[in-house]
N, CA, C and O atoms as a GROMACS GRO file, in nm:
protein
  324
    1MET      N    1  -4.468  13.362  10.089
    1MET     CA    2  -4.414  13.364  10.213
    1MET      C    3  -4.296  13.463  10.239
    1MET      O    4  -4.255  13.528  10.143
    2GLY      N    5  -4.246  13.477  10.344
    2GLY     CA    6  -4.124  13.568  10.342
    2GLY      C    7  -3.979  13.529  10.399
    2GLY      O    8  -3.973  13.406  10.401
    3GLU      N    9  -3.884  13.574  10.436
    3GLU     CA   10  -3.754  13.540  10.456
    3GLU      C   11  -3.761  13.452  10.576
    3GLU      O   12  -3.695  13.349  10.570
    4LEU      N   13  -3.823  13.474  10.675
    4LEU     CA   14  -3.816  13.381  10.809
    4LEU      C   15  -3.903  13.290  10.793
    4LEU      O   16  -3.864  13.184  10.841
    5SER      N   17  -4.022  13.284  10.739
    5SER     CA   18  -4.126  13.188  10.737
    5SER      C   19  -4.108  13.058  10.651
    5SER      O   20  -4.164  12.948  10.653
    6ASP      N   21  -3.987  13.126  10.558
    6ASP     CA   22  -3.927  12.975  10.460
    6ASP      C   23  -3.845  12.913  10.530
    6ASP      O   24  -3.822  12.802  10.481
    7ARG      N   25  -3.771  12.943  10.653
    7ARG     CA   26  -3.677  12.878  10.708
    7ARG      C   27  -3.741  12.779  10.795
    7ARG      O   28  -3.857  12.796  10.833
    8THR      N   29  -3.661  12.658  10.835
    8THR     CA   30  -3.718  12.579  10.942
    8THR      C   31  -3.700  12.632  11.068
    8THR      O   32  -3.583  12.654  11.100
    9PRO      N   33  -3.802  12.665  11.162
    9PRO     CA   34  -3.757  12.717  11.298
    9PRO      C   35  -3.697  12.609  11.369
    9PRO      O   36  -3.730  12.490  11.364
   10ASP      N   37  -3.590  12.669  11.447
   10ASP     CA   38  -3.521  12.608  11.544
   10ASP      C   39  -3.586  12.550  11.678
   10ASP      O   40  -3.531  12.468  11.751
   11LYS      N   41  -3.730  12.614  11.699
   11LYS     CA   42  -3.792  12.578  11.786
   11LYS      C   43  -3.943  12.612  11.795
   11LYS      O   44  -3.955  12.718  11.733
   12GLU      N   45  -4.051  12.578  11.838
   12GLU     CA   46  -4.169  12.608  11.822
   12GLU      C   47  -4.246  12.612  11.975
   12GLU      O   48  -4.224  12.539  12.071
   13LEU      N   49  -4.336  12.715  11.963
   13LEU     CA   50  -4.396  12.775  12.073
   13LEU      C   51  -4.550  12.780  12.069
   13LEU      O   52  -4.594  12.858  11.985
   14ASP      N   53  -4.618  12.730  12.124
   14ASP     CA   54  -4.768  12.701  12.097
   14ASP      C   55  -4.841  12.774  12.232
   14ASP      O   56  -4.839  12.727  12.345
   15VAL      N   57  -4.905  12.901  12.190
   15VAL     CA   58  -4.962  12.958  12.282
   15VAL      C   59  -5.078  12.987  12.255
   15VAL      O   60  -5.129  13.087  12.305
   16LEU      N   61  -5.148  12.904  12.170
   16LEU     CA   62  -5.301  12.906  12.132
   16LEU      C   63  -5.371  12.908  12.249
   16LEU      O   64  -5.336  12.835  12.342
   17GLY      N   65  -5.479  12.994  12.259
   17GLY     CA   66  -5.576  13.009  12.367
   17GLY      C   67  -5.496  13.085  12.498
   17GLY      O   68  -5.546  13.080  12.611
   18ARG      N   69  -5.399  13.138  12.477
   18ARG     CA   70  -5.345  13.219  12.595
   18ARG      C   71  -5.366  13.381  12.548
   18ARG      O   72  -5.349  13.429  12.436
   19VAL      N   73  -5.403  13.440  12.661
   19VAL     CA   74  -5.403  13.589  12.624
   19VAL      C   75  -5.312  13.658  12.679
   19VAL      O   76  -5.245  13.603  12.766
   20CYS      N   77  -5.284  13.803  12.645
   20CYS     CA   78  -5.170  13.879  12.706
   20CYS      C   79  -5.187  13.876  12.861
   20CYS      O   80  -5.298  13.878  12.914
   21PRO      N   81  -5.073  13.871  12.928
   21PRO     CA   82  -4.944  13.882  12.875
   21PRO      C   83  -4.839  13.770  12.832
   21PRO      O   84  -4.727  13.785  12.785
   22TYR      N   85  -4.927  13.627  12.870
   22TYR     CA   86  -4.885  13.499  12.870
   22TYR      C   87  -4.780  13.500  12.726
   22TYR      O   88  -4.657  13.502  12.731
   23PRO      N   89  -4.851  13.499  12.617
   23PRO     CA   90  -4.786  13.510  12.467
   23PRO      C   91  -4.641  13.593  12.459
   23PRO      O   92  -4.558  13.564  12.373
   24LEU      N   93  -4.623  13.674  12.533
   24LEU     CA   94  -4.511  13.791  12.526
   24LEU      C   95  -4.422  13.716  12.641
   24LEU      O   96  -4.303  13.688  12.627
   25VAL      N   97  -4.488  13.693  12.739
   25VAL     CA   98  -4.388  13.623  12.854
   25VAL      C   99  -4.311  13.495  12.812
   25VAL      O  100  -4.191  13.477  12.831
   26LEU      N  101  -4.388  13.418  12.759
   26LEU     CA  102  -4.344  13.276  12.722
   26LEU      C  103  -4.254  13.278  12.604
   26LEU      O  104  -4.161  13.200  12.586
   27THR      N  105  -4.290  13.374  12.525
   27THR     CA  106  -4.183  13.392  12.386
   27THR      C  107  -4.056  13.450  12.432
   27THR      O  108  -3.946  13.419  12.386
   28LYS      N  109  -4.078  13.540  12.528
   28LYS     CA  110  -3.922  13.600  12.610
   28LYS      C  111  -3.863  13.488  12.660
   28LYS      O  112  -3.743  13.474  12.636
   29LYS      N  113  -3.923  13.400  12.728
   29LYS     CA  114  -3.849  13.296  12.794
   29LYS      C  115  -3.789  13.202  12.709
   29LYS      O  116  -3.679  13.156  12.740
   30SER      N  117  -3.855  13.160  12.586
   30SER     CA  118  -3.816  13.072  12.487
   30SER      C  119  -3.686  13.116  12.425
   30SER      O  120  -3.592  13.040  12.400
   31LEU      N  121  -3.689  13.268  12.399
   31LEU     CA  122  -3.598  13.324  12.310
   31LEU      C  123  -3.474  13.325  12.396
   31LEU      O  124  -3.363  13.306  12.346
   32GLU      N  125  -3.492  13.348  12.522
   32GLU     CA  126  -3.369  13.374  12.592
   32GLU      C  127  -3.285  13.250  12.609
   32GLU      O  128  -3.168  13.268  12.643
   33LYS      N  129  -3.334  13.111  12.588
   33LYS     CA  130  -3.270  13.013  12.576
   33LYS      C  131  -3.186  12.962  12.418
   33LYS      O  132  -3.114  12.864  12.400
   34MET      N  133  -3.220  13.047  12.341
   34MET     CA  134  -3.176  13.004  12.208
   34MET      C  135  -3.055  13.102  12.193
   34MET      O  136  -3.024  13.195  12.267
   35GLU      N  137  -2.983  13.048  12.054
   35GLU     CA  138  -2.863  13.121  12.018
   35GLU      C  139  -2.914  13.233  11.919
   35GLU      O  140  -3.015  13.226  11.850
   36SER      N  141  -2.816  13.349  11.925
   36SER     CA  142  -2.832  13.439  11.808
   36SER      C  143  -2.851  13.361  11.656
   36SER      O  144  -2.794  13.258  11.619
   37GLY      N  145  -2.935  13.434  11.592
   37GLY     CA  146  -2.976  13.371  11.441
   37GLY      C  147  -3.050  13.252  11.441
   37GLY      O  148  -3.070  13.204  11.330
   38GLN      N  149  -3.105  13.180  11.554
   38GLN     CA  150  -3.202  13.098  11.555
   38GLN      C  151  -3.316  13.150  11.528
   38GLN      O  152  -3.320  13.272  11.512
   39VAL      N  153  -3.437  13.071  11.515
   39VAL     CA  154  -3.549  13.112  11.457
   39VAL      C  155  -3.650  13.059  11.549
   39VAL      O  156  -3.637  12.938  11.571
   40LEU      N  157  -3.755  13.123  11.613
   40LEU     CA  158  -3.854  13.069  11.706
   40LEU      C  159  -3.975  13.092  11.654
   40LEU      O  160  -4.004  13.209  11.629
   41LYS      N  161  -4.077  12.982  11.625
   41LYS     CA  162  -4.192  13.008  11.551
   41LYS      C  163  -4.315  12.983  11.658
   41LYS      O  164  -4.334  12.878  11.720
   42VAL      N  165  -4.385  13.093  11.664
   42VAL     CA  166  -4.485  13.115  11.799
   42VAL      C  167  -4.620  13.098  11.711
   42VAL      O  168  -4.648  13.172  11.616
   43LEU      N  169  -4.707  12.977  11.762
   43LEU     CA  170  -4.840  12.987  11.731
   43LEU      C  171  -4.947  13.070  11.818
   43LEU      O  172  -4.963  13.039  11.936
   44SER      N  173  -5.008  13.157  11.771
   44SER     CA  174  -5.092  13.243  11.848
   44SER      C  175  -5.228  13.280  11.792
   44SER      O  176  -5.249  13.309  11.674
   45ASP      N  177  -5.329  13.275  11.898
   45ASP     CA  178  -5.439  13.326  11.836
   45ASP      C  179  -5.494  13.438  11.916
   45ASP      O  180  -5.615  13.439  11.940
   46ALA      N  181  -5.424  13.524  11.956
   46ALA     CA  182  -5.430  13.645  12.030
   46ALA      C  183  -5.398  13.743  11.957
   46ALA      O  184  -5.277  13.759  11.940
   47PRO      N  185  -5.491  13.837  11.895
   47PRO     CA  186  -5.464  13.938  11.799
   47PRO      C  187  -5.372  14.055  11.856
   47PRO      O  188  -5.285  14.111  11.790
   48ALA      N  189  -5.405  14.085  11.993
   48ALA     CA  190  -5.322  14.185  12.061
   48ALA      C  191  -5.173  14.140  12.062
   48ALA      O  192  -5.086  14.224  12.038
   49SER      N  193  -5.139  14.003  12.090
   49SER     CA  194  -5.023  13.953  12.091
   49SER      C  195  -4.948  13.952  11.958
   49SER      O  196  -4.829  13.976  11.938
   50ALA      N  197  -5.034  13.922  11.880
   50ALA     CA  198  -4.968  13.883  11.727
   50ALA      C  199  -4.939  14.030  11.663
   50ALA      O  200  -4.830  14.053  11.611
   51GLU      N  201  -5.043  14.129  11.668
   51GLU     CA  202  -5.037  14.247  11.590
   51GLU      C  203  -4.984  14.365  11.645
   51GLU      O  204  -4.970  14.469  11.581
   52ASP      N  205  -4.947  14.347  11.798
   52ASP     CA  206  -4.911  14.462  11.890
   52ASP      C  207  -4.777  14.446  11.964
   52ASP      O  208  -4.669  14.496  11.931
   53SER      N  209  -4.811  14.347  12.097
   53SER     CA  210  -4.710  14.326  12.186
   53SER      C  211  -4.584  14.239  12.121
   53SER      O  212  -4.466  14.263  12.144
   54LEU      N  213  -4.623  14.154  12.053
   54LEU     CA  214  -4.482  14.074  11.986
   54LEU      C  215  -4.407  14.130  11.902
   54LEU      O  216  -4.287  14.102  11.898
   55PRO      N  217  -4.472  14.239  11.802
   55PRO     CA  218  -4.366  14.292  11.707
   55PRO      C  219  -4.311  14.399  11.759
   55PRO      O  220  -4.195  14.425  11.726
   56LYS      N  221  -4.372  14.474  11.839
   56LYS     CA  222  -4.319  14.586  11.915
   56LYS      C  223  -4.178  14.536  12.011
   56LYS      O  224  -4.066  14.585  11.994
   57TRP      N  225  -4.207  14.447  12.097
   57TRP     CA  226  -4.092  14.371  12.161
   57TRP      C  227  -3.997  14.339  12.078
   57TRP      O  228  -3.887  14.388  12.102
   58ALA      N  229  -4.011  14.254  11.963
   58ALA     CA  230  -3.914  14.218  11.885
   58ALA      C  231  -3.843  14.322  11.844
   58ALA      O  232  -3.721  14.318  11.860
   59GLU      N  233  -3.901  14.431  11.787
   59GLU     CA  234  -3.849  14.561  11.716
   59GLU      C  235  -3.761  14.627  11.823
   59GLU      O  236  -3.652  14.671  11.788
   60LYS      N  237  -3.796  14.637  11.938
   60LYS     CA  238  -3.719  14.702  12.034
   60LYS      C  239  -3.584  14.607  12.084
   60LYS      O  240  -3.470  14.649  12.108
   61GLY      N  241  -3.623  14.499  12.092
   61GLY     CA  242  -3.500  14.390  12.089
   61GLY      C  243  -3.392  14.391  11.995
   61GLY      O  244  -3.275  14.362  12.022
   62GLY      N  245  -3.440  14.430  11.868
   62GLY     CA  246  -3.342  14.399  11.755
   62GLY      C  247  -3.354  14.290  11.664
   62GLY      O  248  -3.284  14.269  11.565
   63HIS      N  249  -3.478  14.202  11.722
   63HIS     CA  250  -3.488  14.081  11.645
   63HIS      C  251  -3.568  14.095  11.549
   63HIS      O  252  -3.671  14.160  11.565
   64LYS      N  253  -3.537  14.034  11.423
   64LYS     CA  254  -3.608  13.991  11.302
   64LYS      C  255  -3.743  13.951  11.351
   64LYS      O  256  -3.737  13.873  11.447
   65PHE      N  257  -3.874  13.987  11.306
   65PHE     CA  258  -3.996  13.962  11.290
   65PHE      C  259  -4.075  13.938  11.182
   65PHE      O  260  -4.059  14.017  11.088
   66GLU      N  261  -4.158  13.848  11.167
   66GLU     CA  262  -4.242  13.815  11.096
   66GLU      C  263  -4.376  13.741  11.121
   66GLU      O  264  -4.382  13.635  11.182
   67SER      N  265  -4.473  13.800  11.073
   67SER     CA  266  -4.624  13.715  11.104
   67SER      C  267  -4.681  13.677  10.998
   67SER      O  268  -4.703  13.755  10.906
   68VAL      N  269  -4.715  13.550  10.998
   68VAL     CA  270  -4.833  13.520  10.866
   68VAL      C  271  -4.931  13.478  10.942
   68VAL      O  272  -4.921  13.415  11.047
   69LYS      N  273  -5.065  13.528  10.868
   69LYS     CA  274  -5.214  13.493  10.934
   69LYS      C  275  -5.257  13.360  10.848
   69LYS      O  276  -5.245  13.350  10.725
   70THR      N  277  -5.308  13.260  10.936
   70THR     CA  278  -5.356  13.164  10.868
   70THR      C  279  -5.489  13.164  10.942
   70THR      O  280  -5.496  13.134  11.061
   71GLY      N  281  -5.595  13.197  10.868
   71GLY     CA  282  -5.728  13.189  10.945
   71GLY      C  283  -5.761  13.264  11.072
   71GLY      O  284  -5.744  13.386  11.076
   72GLU      N  285  -5.797  13.212  11.154
   72GLU     CA  286  -5.787  13.281  11.311
   72GLU      C  287  -5.686  13.288  11.402
   72GLU      O  288  -5.699  13.330  11.517
   73GLN      N  289  -5.558  13.237  11.340
   73GLN     CA  290  -5.440  13.231  11.428
   73GLN      C  291  -5.322  13.282  11.339
   73GLN      O  292  -5.336  13.299  11.218
   74TRP      N  293  -5.193  13.307  11.413
   74TRP     CA  294  -5.093  13.342  11.352
   74TRP      C  295  -4.953  13.265  11.379
   74TRP      O  296  -4.922  13.216  11.488
   75GLU      N  297  -4.878  13.263  11.268
   75GLU     CA  298  -4.764  13.183  11.255
   75GLU      C  299  -4.662  13.328  11.283
   75GLU      O  300  -4.640  13.412  11.196
   76ILE      N  301  -4.615  13.333  11.404
   76ILE     CA  302  -4.497  13.445  11.439
   76ILE      C  303  -4.348  13.375  11.436
   76ILE      O  304  -4.313  13.284  11.511
   77TYR      N  305  -4.262  13.442  11.326
   77TYR     CA  306  -4.145  13.393  11.314
   77TYR      C  307  -4.051  13.504  11.379
   77TYR      O  308  -4.056  13.620  11.338
   78ILE      N  309  -3.966  13.466  11.479
   78ILE     CA  310  -3.861  13.572  11.534
   78ILE      C  311  -3.729  13.511  11.530
   78ILE      O  312  -3.714  13.397  11.574
   79GLU      N  313  -3.644  13.571  11.488
   79GLU     CA  314  -3.505  13.548  11.462
   79GLU      C  315  -3.434  13.607  11.553
   79GLU      O  316  -3.424  13.728  11.537
   80LYS      N  317  -3.364  13.549  11.669
   80LYS     CA  318  -3.291  13.610  11.766
   80LYS      C  319  -3.172  13.689  11.727
   80LYS      O  320  -3.075  13.641  11.668
   81ALA      N  321  -3.185  13.819  11.764
   81ALA     CA  322  -3.062  13.908  11.723
   81ALA      C  323  -2.941  13.858  11.781
   81ALA      O  324  -2.834  13.916  11.760
   0.00000   0.00000   0.00000
């Protein structure tokens, strides 16, 4: 595991079964309500979200990002900048 996935997330968001743009929109809304330095764990089974839109959005916003694939889904960890 990595730096973020070893931490206990401050909040968890389940977007399983949702396709773009919903995982990104819901992740943005959740992270807006969090404090800097807190970690959001997102559960997603949408490859486009987990491998493209969420990492690009997190990088653009300066947030730390880590993705762990578990079978057919991803555990995505985002630390708010």
